[in-house]
C-alpha positions in Angstrom: -5.5 -21.6 11.8 -3.8 -18.6 13.4 -2.8 -17.1 10.0 -6.2 -17.5 8.5 -7.7 -15.0 11.0 -6.1 -12.3 8.8 -7.8 -13.8 5.7 -11.2 -13.8 7.5 -10.7 -10.1 8.5 -9.7 -9.1 5.0 -12.7 -11.0 3.5 -15.2 -9.5 5.9 -13.9 -6.0 5.2 -13.7 -6.3 1.4 -17.1 -7.9 0.9 -18.9 -5.6 3.4 -17.4 -2.4 1.9 -18.2 -3.6 -1.7 -21.8 -4.1 -0.7 -22.1 -0.6 0.6 -20.2 0.8 -2.4 -22.6 -0.8 -4.8 -25.6 0.5 -2.8 -24.2 4.1 -2.8 -22.9 4.1 -6.4 -26.4 3.1 -7.6 -27.8 6.0 -5.6 -25.3 8.4 -7.3 -26.1 7.0 -10.8 -29.8 7.7 -10.2 -29.4 11.1 -8.7 -25.9 12.7 -8.8 -27.0 15.6 -6.6 -27.0 13.3 -3.6 -23.2 13.2 -3.4 -23.0 14.4 0.2 -25.6 11.9 1.4 -23.9 9.0 -0.5 -20.5 9.9 0.9 -21.8 10.2 4.5 -23.7 6.9 4.2 -20.6 5.2 2.7 -18.2 6.5 5.4 -20.5 5.6 8.3 -21.3 2.1 7.0 -17.6 1.6 6.3 -16.7 2.5 9.9 -19.3 0.0 11.2 -18.3 -2.7 8.8 -14.6 -2.4 9.6 -15.1 -2.7 13.4 -15.1 -6.6 13.3 -12.2 -6.9 11.0 -10.1 -4.6 13.1 -11.0 -6.7 16.2 -10.0 -9.8 14.3 -6.7 -8.2 13.3 -5.9 -7.3 16.9 -6.9 -10.8 18.0 -4.6 -12.3 15.4 -1.8 -10.0 16.4 -2.1 -10.8 20.1 -2.3 -14.6 19.4 0.4 -14.6 16.8 2.8 -17.6 16.7 5.8 -17.9 14.5 5.1 -20.0 11.4 7.3 -21.1 8.5 7.3 -19.1 5.3 5.6 -22.0 3.5 2.5 -21.7 5.7 1.7 -18.2 4.7 1.8 -18.6 0.9 -1.9 -19.6 0.6 -3.3 -17.0 3.0 -1.2 -14.3 1.3 -2.4 -15.3 -2.1 -6.0 -15.3 -0.9 -5.6 -11.8 0.6 -4.0 -10.5 -2.6 -6.8 -12.0 -4.7 -9.4 -10.3 -2.4 -7.7 -6.9 -3.0 -7.6 -7.5 -6.7 -11.2 -8.6 -6.8 -12.2 -5.4 -4.9 -10.4 -3.2 -7.4 -11.9 -5.1 -10.4 -15.4 -4.9 -8.9 -15.2 -1.2 -8.3 -13.9 -0.4 -11.7 -16.6 -2.6 -13.3 -19.4 -0.9 -11.3 -17.9 2.5 -12.1 -18.0 2.0 -15.8 -21.4 0.3 -16.2 -24.4 2.6 -16.6 -22.7 5.8 -15.7 -23.9 8.8 -17.7 -21.9 12.1 -18.2 -23.9 13.8 -15.5 -23.0 11.4 -12.7 -19.5 10.4 -13.9 -17.5 12.8 -11.7 -19.5 11.8 -8.5 -19.2 8.1 -9.3 -15.4 8.4 -10.0 -14.8 10.2 -6.7 -16.7 7.5 -4.7 -14.9 4.8 -6.6 -11.5 6.1 -5.8 -12.4 6.4 -2.1 -13.9 2.9 -2.1 -10.7 1.4 -3.6 -8.6 2.9 -0.8 -11.1 1.9 1.9 -11.6 -1.6 0.6 -7.9 -2.3 0.4 -6.8 -0.9 3.8 -7.7 -4.0 5.8 -6.2 -6.4 3.3 -2.9 -4.5 3.3 -2.8 -4.5 7.1 -3.6 -8.2 7.1 -0.7 -8.9 4.7 1.7 -6.9 6.9 0.6 -8.8 10.0 0.8 -12.1 8.0 4.4 -11.4 7.1 5.2 -10.4 10.7 4.2 -13.9 11.8 7.0 -15.6 9.8 9.6 -17.2 12.0 13.1 -15.8 11.8 
């Protein structure tokens, strides 16, 4: 169960950030002049959403026990699939219903969201591989 705490942290971060991305990208598609408000809302909500996953990552790191390499295959695959899903979801939302007027603002928020949504999964993968016994 110890290695799955990293999966839980990655899932909470990805799904929470994607929900806030969808809310803010819809706001930008409706009114592209609200770029500053959408970015501010996205960054504040991302900081709040990432608090619990960061605590879970620290908890997993503190309670880390050496595990054989075979035991991290499934958690690593799940984390990689979560990161791939977040990229796919963001590109899909970016391309659907975006007019020329809001395209630049939506693209900027999308690139920021890709980086923010994949930060915790990358850290979780690193911590997961740190738990492999030598």
